[in-house]
C-alpha positions in Angstrom: 0.0 0.0 0.0 2.8 2.3 0.9 4.6 1.4 -2.3 1.4 2.2 -4.3 1.1 5.6 -2.6 4.7 6.4 -3.3 4.2 5.4 -7.0 1.1 7.7 -7.2 2.9 10.6 -5.6 5.9 10.2 -8.0 3.5 10.2 -11.0 1.7 13.3 -9.7 5.1 15.1 -9.3 6.2 14.0 -12.8 2.9 15.3 -14.2 3.3 18.6 -12.4 6.8 19.0 -13.7 5.6 18.2 -17.2 2.8 20.7 -16.9 5.1 23.4 -15.7 7.5 22.7 -18.6 4.7 22.9 -21.1 3.5 26.3 -19.7 7.1 27.6 -19.6 7.7 26.6 -23.2 4.4 28.1 -24.3 5.2 31.4 -22.5 8.6 31.4 -24.1 7.2 30.9 -27.5 4.6 33.6 -27.0 7.4 36.0 -25.9 9.9 35.4 -28.7 7.6 33.7 -31.3 8.0 30.4 -33.2 10.0 30.5 -36.4 6.7 30.8 -38.3 5.2 33.5 -36.1 8.5 35.4 -36.0 8.6 35.4 -39.8 5.1 36.8 -39.8 5.9 39.4 -37.2 9.0 40.5 -39.2 6.9 40.9 -42.3 4.4 43.1 -40.5 7.3 45.1 -39.0 8.7 45.6 -42.4 5.3 46.9 -43.6 5.3 49.4 -40.8 8.7 50.8 -41.3 9.0 50.5 -45.1 7.8 53.9 -46.3 8.3 54.5 -50.0 8.7 58.2 -50.8 7.0 59.6 -53.8 9.9 61.6 -55.1 8.1 62.6 -58.2 7.3 66.3 -58.4 3.5 66.6 -58.6 0.9 69.2 -58.2 -0.5 69.3 -54.6 -3.9 67.5 -54.6 -4.6 67.7 -50.9 -6.5 70.9 -50.0 -5.3 71.0 -46.4 -1.6 70.9 -47.6 -2.3 73.4 -50.4 -3.8 76.0 -48.1 -1.3 75.4 -45.3 1.5 76.1 -47.7 -0.3 79.2 -49.1 -0.7 80.5 -45.5 3.0 80.1 -44.9 3.7 82.1 -48.1 1.4 84.8 -46.8 3.1 84.7 -43.4 6.5 85.0 -45.0 5.3 88.0 -47.0 3.7 89.7 -44.0 7.1 89.7 -42.3 8.8 91.1 -45.4 6.5 94.1 -45.8 7.0 95.1 -42.2 10.8 95.1 -42.5 10.8 98.9 -43.1 8.5 99.7 -40.3 9.1 103.0 -38.5 8.8 101.2 -35.2 12.2 99.9 -34.4 10.8 97.1 -32.1 8.7 95.8 -35.0 11.7 95.9 -37.4 13.8 93.9 -35.0 11.0 91.4 -34.5 10.4 90.8 -38.2 14.1 90.4 -38.9 14.3 87.8 -36.2 11.2 86.1 -37.7 12.6 86.0 -41.2 15.9 84.7 -39.8 14.1 81.9 -38.0 12.2 80.7 -41.1 14.9 81.0 -43.7 16.5 77.6 -44.1 19.9 77.1 -42.5 21.2 75.5 -45.8 20.2 78.6 -47.7 21.6 81.1 -45.2 24.9 79.3 -45.1 25.1 79.1 -49.0 24.3 82.8 -49.5 25.9 84.1 -46.3 22.7 85.5 -44.9 22.8 87.1 -41.5 20.4 89.2 -39.5 22.4 92.3 -40.5 22.0 91.5 -44.2 18.3 90.6 -44.2 16.9 94.1 -44.4 19.1 94.8 -47.5 18.0 91.6 -49.1 14.3 92.5 -49.0 14.6 96.2 -49.8 12.8 95.9 -53.2 9.5 94.8 -51.6 6.8 97.5 -51.1 4.7 98.0 -48.0 1.6 96.8 -49.9 3.3 93.8 -51.5 1.0 90.7 -51.9 1.8 87.5 -53.6 -0.9 85.5 -55.4 -0.1 81.8 -55.4 -0.9 80.1 -58.7 0.6 76.6 -58.4 2.1 74.4 -55.7 4.1 71.3 -56.4 5.5 68.8 -53.9 8.1 66.1 -53.7 8.3 63.8 -50.7 11.9 63.5 -49.4 11.0 61.2 -46.4 8.0 60.1 -44.4 7.9 63.5 -42.6 9.8 65.9 -44.9 8.1 67.4 -47.9 9.5 70.1 -50.2 7.0 72.4 -51.9 7.8 74.5 -55.0 5.5 77.5 -55.1 4.8 79.7 -58.2 2.9 82.9 -58.1 2.8 86.6 -58.9 3.7 89.8 -57.1 0.6 92.0 -57.3 2.4 95.3 -57.5 4.3 94.7 -60.7 2.9 91.3 -61.8 6.5 89.8 -61.7 6.8 86.1 -61.3 7.4 84.9 -57.7 9.0 81.6 -56.8 9.8 80.0 -53.5 10.6 76.6 -52.0 9.3 75.6 -48.6 10.6 72.6 -46.6 7.9 71.2 -44.3 8.6 68.9 -41.3 5.1 67.4 -40.7 6.2 65.4 -37.7 7.2 68.4 -35.7 5.0 71.0 -37.5 8.0 73.2 -38.5 8.9 74.8 -41.8 11.8 76.6 -43.5 12.0 78.8 -46.6 14.3 78.7 -49.6 14.0 82.0 -51.6 14.1 82.0 -55.5 17.8 82.7 -55.7 18.5 79.2 -54.2 16.2 77.6 -56.8 17.9 79.5 -59.6 21.4 78.5 -58.5 20.6 74.8 -58.5 18.0 75.0 -61.3 15.3 73.5 -59.1 11.8 73.6 -60.7 8.7 71.5 -61.1 10.2 70.1 -64.2 13.1 68.6 -62.2 13.1 65.1 -60.8 12.5 64.8 -57.1 15.9 63.1 -56.8 17.6 66.2 -58.2 16.3 68.3 -55.4 19.1 67.7 -52.9 17.7 69.0 -49.6 18.7 67.9 -46.1 16.0 65.5 -44.8 16.8 65.9 -41.1 14.1 67.3 -38.9 13.8 71.1 -38.7 15.0 72.5 -35.4 12.5 74.4 -33.4 12.7 78.2 -33.4 10.4 80.9 -32.2 8.8 81.7 -35.6 9.0 78.4 -37.6 6.1 76.5 -36.2 2.8 76.0 -38.1 -0.6 74.3 -37.8 -2.2 72.4 -40.6 -5.3 74.1 -42.2 -8.5 72.1 -42.1 -10.3 72.9 -45.4 -14.0 72.0 -45.7 -15.8 71.1 -48.9 -18.1 74.1 -48.2 -15.1 76.5 -48.3 -13.9 75.0 -51.6 -17.3 75.2 -53.2 -17.8 78.8 -52.2 -14.3 79.7 -53.3 -14.6 78.1 -56.8 -18.0 79.7 -57.3 -16.9 83.2 -56.3 -13.7 82.9 -58.4 -15.6 81.9 -61.5 -18.1 84.7 -60.9 -15.2 87.2 -60.7 -13.8 85.8 -63.9 -17.2 86.1 -65.6 -17.2 89.8 -64.8 -13.6 90.6 -65.7 -13.7 90.3 -69.5 -14.8 86.7 -69.8 -11.4 85.4 -71.0 -10.6 83.5 -67.8 -14.1 82.2 -67.4 -14.1 80.9 -71.0 -10.7 79.2 -70.4 -12.1 77.5 -67.3 -15.0 75.9 -69.2 -14.7 72.3 -70.2 -13.4 72.3 -73.8 -16.1 70.1 -75.3 -18.8 71.9 -73.3 -17.8 75.4 -74.5 -17.7 74.2 -78.1 -21.1 72.7 -77.9 -22.8 75.4 -75.9 -21.1 78.6 -77.2 -19.3 77.6 -80.3 -16.6 80.3 -80.0 -15.2 82.8 -77.6 -16.9 85.6 -79.4 -20.3 84.0 -78.7 -19.4 83.5 -75.1 -18.3 87.1 -74.7 -21.5 88.3 -76.3 -23.5 86.1 -73.8 -21.6 87.5 -70.8 -22.0 91.1 -72.0 -25.8 90.6 -72.5 -26.1 89.0 -69.0 -23.8 91.3 -67.0 -26.6 92.5 -64.7 -27.8 88.9 -64.0 -24.3 87.6 -63.5 -23.4 90.4 -61.1 -26.2 89.3 -58.8 -25.6 85.6 -58.6 -24.8 84.1 -55.2 -24.1 80.6 -54.2 -27.3 79.1 -52.6 -26.3 75.5 -52.1 -23.8 72.8 -53.1 -23.1 69.1 -53.1 -19.9 67.2 -53.6 -19.7 64.1 -55.8 -16.7 61.7 -55.6 -16.7 59.0 -58.2 -13.8 57.1 -59.8 -11.2 59.3 -58.2 -13.0 62.3 -59.7 -14.3 65.1 -57.5 -17.0 67.5 -58.5 -18.5 70.5 -56.7 -22.0 71.0 -57.9 -23.0 74.6 -56.9 -26.4 76.2 -57.3 -27.2 79.9 -57.3 -30.3 81.5 -55.9 -32.1 81.1 -59.2 -31.6 77.4 -59.4 -28.8 77.5 -62.0 -25.9 75.0 -61.8 -22.2 75.5 -61.9 -20.4 72.2 -62.0 -16.7 72.3 -61.1 -14.7 69.2 -61.9 -11.5 69.5 -59.8 -8.3 68.6 -61.7 -6.0 69.8 -58.9 -6.4 72.2 -56.0 -7.4 75.6 -57.5 -7.6 74.0 -60.9 -10.9 72.9 -62.4 -13.0 72.8 -65.5 -16.6 74.1 -65.5 -19.9 73.2 -67.1 -23.0 75.3 -66.6 -25.8 72.7 -67.0 -26.5 69.0 -67.2 -28.1 68.9 -70.7 -25.4 70.2 -73.1 -23.2 67.2 -72.5 -24.8 63.9 -71.5 -23.1 61.2 -69.4 -23.9 57.5 -69.3 -25.4 57.8 -65.8 -27.8 60.5 -66.8 -28.9 58.6 -70.0 -29.4 55.4 -68.0 -31.6 57.3 -65.5 -33.6 58.9 -68.3 -34.1 55.5 -70.0 -35.4 54.0 -66.8 -38.4 56.5 -66.8 -41.8 55.8 -68.2 -43.1 58.1 -70.9 -44.7 60.6 -68.5 -41.4 60.7 -66.5 -39.4 61.4 -69.7 -41.8 64.2 -70.7 -41.5 65.8 -67.2 -37.7 65.5 -67.4 -37.6 67.2 -70.8 -39.9 70.0 -69.6 -37.4 70.5 -66.7 -34.5 70.7 -69.1 -36.4 73.3 -71.3 -37.0 75.5 -68.2 -33.3 75.1 -67.3 -32.4 76.4 -70.7 -34.6 79.5 -70.2 -33.3 80.0 -66.7 -29.7 79.7 -68.1 -30.5 82.2 -70.8 -29.5 79.5 -73.2 -32.1 80.6 -75.8 -30.4 78.8 -78.7 -30.8 75.4 -77.0 -34.4 76.2 -76.0 -35.2 77.3 -79.6 -33.6 74.2 -81.2 -35.8 71.7 -79.3 -39.0 73.4 -80.6 -40.9 71.7 -83.3 -39.7 73.1 -86.6 -43.1 74.0 -88.0 -44.1 75.6 -84.7 -41.0 77.7 -84.4 -41.1 78.9 -88.0 -44.8 79.8 -87.8 -44.5 81.7 -84.5 -40.9 83.1 -84.4 -39.1 82.5 -87.7 -35.6 83.1 -86.2 -33.6 82.6 -83.0 -33.5 86.4 -82.5 -37.3 86.7 -82.4 -37.6 83.7 -80.0 -35.0 85.3 -77.7 -37.0 88.6 -77.8 -40.2 86.7 -76.9 -38.5 84.6 -74.1 -37.0 87.7 -72.5 -40.3 89.4 -72.5 -42.5 86.5 -71.3 -40.0 84.5 -69.2 -38.0 87.4 -67.9 -37.3 85.8 -64.5 -36.3 82.4 -63.1 -38.9 79.7 -62.6 -39.6 76.4 -60.8 -42.1 74.0 -62.2 -45.3 72.5 -60.9 -46.6 69.7 -63.1 -50.4 69.4 -63.3 -52.5 67.4 -65.8 -50.9 64.9 -68.1 -52.5 63.3 -71.2 -51.5 61.9 -74.5 -52.9 61.3 -78.0 -51.0 58.5 -79.6 -47.3 59.5 -79.5 -48.1 63.1 -78.7 -47.9 64.0 -75.0 -49.6 66.9 -73.3 -48.2 68.2 -70.0 -49.7 71.2 -68.3 -47.5 73.2 -66.0 -47.5 76.1 -63.7 -44.3 78.2 -63.6 -43.6 80.0 -60.4 -41.1 82.9 -60.3 -38.3 81.9 -57.9 -37.3 85.5 -57.3 -40.7 87.0 -56.6 -41.7 87.5 -53.0 -45.4 87.4 -53.9 -46.7 84.4 -55.9 -46.6 84.8 -59.6 -47.6 81.9 -61.8 -47.5 81.4 -65.5 -49.7 78.5 -66.7 -48.8 76.8 -69.9 -49.4 73.6 -71.9 -46.4 71.8 -73.3 -47.0 69.5 -76.3 -44.1 67.0 -76.8 -43.0 64.1 -78.9 -40.2 61.8 -77.7 -37.5 61.0 -80.2 -34.5 58.6 -80.3 -32.4 58.5 -77.1 -33.0 61.6 -75.0 -34.0 63.8 -78.0 -37.5 65.4 -78.0 -39.4 68.2 -79.8 -42.0 70.4 -78.3 -44.3 73.3 -78.7 -46.3 75.4 -76.2 -49.1 77.8 -75.9 -48.0 81.3 -77.1 -48.6 84.0 -74.4 -49.1 87.4 -76.0 -48.7 89.6 -72.9 -45.9 90.2 -70.6 -46.1 90.6 -66.8 
C-alpha cells in the first residue's frame, strides 16, 4: 500500500513538472515567437517601417496641404512688408522672424545674417502681396516634404518663386527663396531626386512653427463659385478658359459668342450668389455642384487644387449615368424630365438650345428666327422659374403636359400657366411646342 502511494505521488510530481515545462515553453514561444510567427511578425514590422517616398514632383492634390503652404507664403510676405516699419521694435522682431524661417542651408550658402536681411528685401513694397498660382510637392522622407510655389507679385505682376521645406512630424517649416532655386536649377520640371535637400528634422525656433489648415468642402465650393463669378465679370477670357473644352464648343461655339453672352447678361451675373452645393466623388474624380439663388448650376470638376473645369448645365453634355436614369423612366417621366430641361435652358439664358428643341413648324410659324424667339422669351419668361406639373394626357405618341411656372425671385406668388406638347425621339431627344402667351407681366 505504501509502495502504491509512493508510486502515485511520484506520478503526480512528474505530471506537475511536465505541466510546468509545457507552460514555460508556451510562455517562451509567445514571448519570442516560433519561427513561423517570428517570420510573420518580421513581415508586419517591415510593412510598418517601409515607407516609399513619392519623389516625383507633382501638383498638390490635398486641399489641407495646399492652403497650409499658401498660408506660410502669406506669413513670410507679411514679415517682409514690415521690414521697413518706422517702429524699431517691429523691425527687429520681423528680422528675427525672417531669420528663423529662412532655411539654414540657404543662409549658409548665401551668407545671410540678421544684419543683411533688411538689405535683401529692400525691393518689396509695403503693400506687397503674392498670389499663389501653383504648388508642387516632392516627398523627401515620411515626414519631410519640399514644396515648390509659383505665383505673382501684385504690385508689378512679376513672377514669384519659393521653396518651402515642411517637417510634418514636428510642424515646423523653412524657406528657400528664389535665388536658391535658380542656383541649383530646381523647378517643377526637375526630378525629385535632383532636389538635394537635407531631410533631417527642422530644429525648433520661435517663428518656424505652423498648424495644418482644415479645409472644408463648403469652403472649396464657395471659393470656386466666387472665383468663377469674378472671372465672368472681368472680361470673360478666364471664365471661357475654365469651361470644359467640349462643353464650351457645344454650348457657345466660340469665344466671341461666349463674350456676347456675358456682355448681355452682366446684370444677371453680377447678382448671382451661391445658394447650395453638393460634392460628388466617383472614380477618383471630385465634382463640386453649386447652385445659385435662381436654381442654375455651376459644376466644377476638380483637376487639382485651385484647378478645375466648369460646365453650366447638365443637358449640353450627356453622361452615361444621366442617360441610363432617363431611359429607366416611363413616358410621362421622360416628358417631365424634358420640360425641366427646357426650363433650365430658359433660366440659363440658353435661348439657342431652347429654340432648337422646338418643333420646326411651330417655331417657324411663331418666331421665324432665334433672335425673335429670344426677344419673346426675355419678355414673357424674364425671370427664373420652378415647375409645378399638373395634368398629363396623350394622344398616340403626342404627350400633353400642363405646368405652372412660379417665379423663384418673386416675394409674392406669380404663376405662368402653360401647356407643353411634346414628342419623344431617339435616345434623349425630343421636340415640343407650347401655348403662345401674347402679354408680358
